[in-house]
C-alpha positions, -999 to 999 in steps of 0.1 A, spaced: 0 0 0 14 34 -9 -7 60 10 -22 68 44 -55 51 52 -87 64 39 -117 62 63 -144 39 52 -169 66 62 -155 87 33 -176 65 10 -209 75 27 -225 93 -2 -251 85 -28 -224 72 -52 -204 53 -26 -173 68 -40 -144 89 -27 -120 112 -47 -85 98 -52 -61 112 -26 -32 115 -51 -24 152 -60 -36 161 -95 -56 129 -100 -93 131 -108 -100 94 -103 -127 81 -80 -121 53 -55 -148 26 -49 -152 -2 -24 -144 -36 -38 -166 -65 -26 -150 -97 -14 -179 -118 -27 -190 -127 8 -223 -116 23 -239 -117 57 -272 -135 64 -292 -104 52 -272 -102 19 -251 -72 30 -217 -75 11 -183 -75 27 -156 -52 12 -118 -55 9 -97 -35 34 -81 -14 5 -90 4 -27 -72 14 -58 -75 43 -83 -82 32 -118 -65 63 -133 -32 66 -114 -30 31 -100 -24 43 -64 -36 20 -37 -51 31 -3 -57 10 28 -92 16 42 -95 25 79 -123 5 94 -141 34 112 -175 18 105 -187 -17 97 -195 -28 61 -231 -32 73 -233 4 86 -218 17 54 -242 -4 32 -273 7 51 -263 44 50 -256 44 13 -288 25 6 -308 50 27 -292 79 8 -301 62 -26 -337 56 -15 -340 92 -3 -322 113 -30 -341 144 -21 -325 146 14 -290 161 19 -263 136 30 -258 154 63 -295 151 71 -295 113 71 -311 98 102 -289 85 129 -283 48 132 -314 29 143 -338 56 133 -347 38 100 
């Protein structure tokens, strides 16, 4: 891995993407699924990501669970009219 960790919470947005941290790169980073799912079908993600434009890799800091991330992104996609910072707190869904 070539860079400092990127927080998993950086991917909490309607696109589930984060901008590449490499200076002057316009690439987007995405979470890569492992192929595993929990009993409810929530996917597990790898602990790193890579930029498709500059090929930089970034470890992902596990500041939230895969399930928390998946539920927050799903809620944002189901409620596109609501601002990201207005998302309900965990458990309020």
